[in-house]
N, C-alpha and C positions, 0 to 999 in steps of 0.2 A: 367386652361388648360383643354380642352375638352378630353374626353376619346380617341378620334382618335389621339390626339397630344401626348399622354403619351408614353414614351419609354417602350418597352418591357424589363422586368427585366432580368438580367443575370442569367443563370442556375447554376452559380458557387455555390458549396456546401462547399467550403473551405477544400477540401480533394485533394489537387493538387499533382498529380504524373503522369508523362508522361510515356507511354509505349514505346516500340521500334519503333512505327510508329508515335510518337509525338501526341498521343491522351491521353487526361487527363482521368484518371481512375475514377475521382470524377464526373465531369460534362459531359464527353464524347465529349468535343469540341477538335478540332485540335489546335495545337499551333498557327497556322495562324488565325484561327477563334477567339481564345482568344485575340490575338493582334488586330484584327479588331473590336471587339465588341464595344469598347468605342465610336468609331466614326461611326459605322454602323447605317443606317436608319432602321426603323422597318421592311421594306421589306426584307433587307438583314438579320436582326436578325431572322426573321421567317424562312428563308432558313437555317440558322445555326441550329435553333431549330428542323427543320425537319431532318437535318443530325444527330443531337444529338439523336433523338427518334429512328432513324434507327440503329445507333451504339449501343445504350443501349439495344434494342431488340436482337441484335446479340451477345452481350457481355456475356462472361462466367466469366470474371475476373474484378470485380469492388468492391469497398467498399460496394456497395449495397447488394452484394451476400455473405458477410462475416457473418457467424452466430452470432447472438447477444447472449451475455452471461449474 
């Protein structure tokens, strides 16, 4: 399979917890985006990742921000 044919990997980090707006606090995908991921083409996956990046930048509450002990 050529690089162009490879599927973009899921941003899932196995810390699934949905907030009040159905956004996962682990990977920042919406519930709808999580459900669509498996069948989404790379173009749609990239759009989802763009949404993820935007949400992550705006987030104050995620497991990424929990202090490490």
